C-alpha positions in Angstrom: -0.1 0.1 -0.2 1.8 3.7 -1.0 2.2 5.8 2.0 -0.6 8.2 0.8 -3.2 5.5 1.3 -1.7 4.9 4.7 -1.9 8.6 5.3 -5.4 9.0 4.3 -6.4 5.9 6.6 -4.5 7.2 9.7 -6.5 10.4 9.5 -9.5 8.9 8.8 -9.4 6.6 11.9 -8.4 10.2 13.7 -7.6 13.3 12.1 -6.6 14.6 15.3 -3.3 12.6 15.0 -0.4 14.9 15.4 2.2 14.5 12.6 4.7 12.9 15.0 2.9 10.1 15.4 1.8 9.8 12.0 5.2 9.9 11.1 6.3 7.1 13.5 3.4 4.8 12.3 4.2 5.6 8.5 8.3 5.4 9.2 8.5 9.0 7.7 9.7 12.4 8.6 7.5 14.9 10.1 8.4 17.2 7.3 7.6 14.4 4.8 4.1 13.7 6.4 3.0 17.6 6.7 4.4 17.7 2.9 2.3 14.6 2.2 -1.0 16.5 4.2 -0.2 19.8 2.0 -0.3 17.9 -0.9 -3.3 16.0 -0.3 -5.1 19.0 0.8 -4.2 20.9 -2.3 -5.0 18.4 -4.6 -8.5 18.4 -3.2 -8.1 14.7 -1.8 -8.8 15.6 1.4 -11.5 18.5 1.5 -11.8 18.9 5.4 -11.8 17.5 8.7 -14.7 16.8 10.9 -15.8 15.6 14.2 -18.4 12.4 14.8 -21.0 13.4 16.7 -23.1 11.4 19.0 -26.7 13.6 18.8 -28.2 11.6 21.3 -25.8 12.7 23.7 -26.4 16.3 23.2 -28.7 18.7 25.1 -30.5 20.4 22.0 -32.8 19.1 19.1 -31.3 17.9 16.1 -33.0 15.6 13.4 -31.5 13.9 10.5 -33.0 12.2 7.2 -31.7 10.1 4.6 -33.9 11.4 1.2 -34.4 9.3 -1.9 -34.9 11.2 -4.9 -36.1 10.5 -8.6 -35.6 12.7 -11.3 -36.8 13.2 -14.7 -33.8 14.7 -16.9 -34.4 16.2 -19.7 -31.9 17.3 -23.1 -30.8 20.2 -21.1 -30.5 19.2 -17.5 -27.6 16.5 -16.4 -27.4 14.7 -13.0 -24.3 17.3 -12.0 -26.8 20.3 -12.9 -29.3 18.8 -10.3 -26.6 18.1 -8.0 -25.4 21.2 -8.0 -28.7 23.2 -7.2 -29.2 20.6 -3.9 -25.5 20.5 -2.9 -26.0 24.4 -2.1 -28.5 23.9 0.6 -26.4 24.2 3.9 -29.2 21.6 5.3 -27.8 18.9 2.9 -25.2 16.8 4.8 -24.2 14.8 1.8 -25.7 13.8 -1.9 -24.8 11.0 -3.6 -25.9 9.8 -7.4 -26.8 6.1 -6.9 -27.8 3.0 -8.5 -30.9 1.0 -8.0 -34.5 2.8 -7.8 -34.0 5.9 -7.4 -31.3 8.6 -8.7 -29.9 10.5 -5.5 -29.8 10.0 -1.9 -29.4 13.0 0.2 -28.7 13.4 3.9 -30.5 16.0 5.5 -30.2 17.8 9.0 -32.4 20.1 11.3 -33.2 21.2 14.4 -36.4 19.2 14.0 -38.1 16.5 12.1 -40.7 19.3 11.2 -37.9 21.8 10.1 -36.6 18.6 8.0 -39.8 18.1 6.3 -40.8 21.2 5.6 -37.0 21.7 4.0 -37.9 18.6 2.0 -41.2 20.1 0.9 -40.5 23.2 0.2 -37.2 23.3 -1.3 -36.2 20.1 -2.6 -39.5 18.7 -3.9 -40.6 21.6 -6.2 -37.4 21.3 -8.0 -38.7 20.9 -11.3 -36.7 17.7 -12.4 -37.5 15.7 -9.2 -40.6 13.1 -9.6 -40.3 11.8 -6.0 -38.8 12.2 -2.8 -39.0 9.6 0.0 -37.7 10.7 3.4 -36.6 8.3 6.2 -35.5 9.7 9.5 -33.0 8.6 11.4 -34.4 7.5 14.9 -31.4 6.2 16.5 -27.4 5.8 15.1 -25.5 3.2 16.1 -22.4 3.9 13.8 -21.1 6.8 12.2 -17.8 7.2 10.0 -16.7 4.1 11.2 -16.9 4.8 15.0 -19.4 2.7 17.1 -21.7 4.4 19.8 -21.5 2.4 22.7 -24.6 3.3 24.5 -25.8 1.7 27.5 -29.0 1.0 25.5 -30.1 -2.8 27.0 -32.2 -4.8 24.7 -35.4 -4.6 26.5 -37.8 -6.6 23.6 -39.1 -9.7 25.7 -38.1 -13.5 24.3 -40.5 -15.4 22.7 -40.6 -18.6 22.7 -43.1 -21.0 21.3 
């Protein structure tokens, strides 16, 4: 595996790891690691660094949903055109063109389920090329971006036996 990929894997696991620790793990000098990171950032490979938040541990309201979008293209409009419009909304956390029964999968965030549903109804659904939306609210997250949320939630379902 090349050192750029190994560096990316380390940063994905913990972007706060200092360059001295990364250099030790990759058997490189700190200046080499810093140069690699600078190159990856300037090439647009690394787009940013973000925290993984367990919203159930935060004392504020927060709602997230996955939304399926079906679109109908015309001669002048491409998937990239539609994606460009949708990506501009700050409520849209992720946007992907997918294969299968729908065209786009987006993740939307807001302060409440009402905020998210209003956003989808008032801002996303009216886009002319969008023919259908299906919203799936996220009720509980058990793992995000490779990090498991080890809650104290016990399985309180009763066992059923014949």
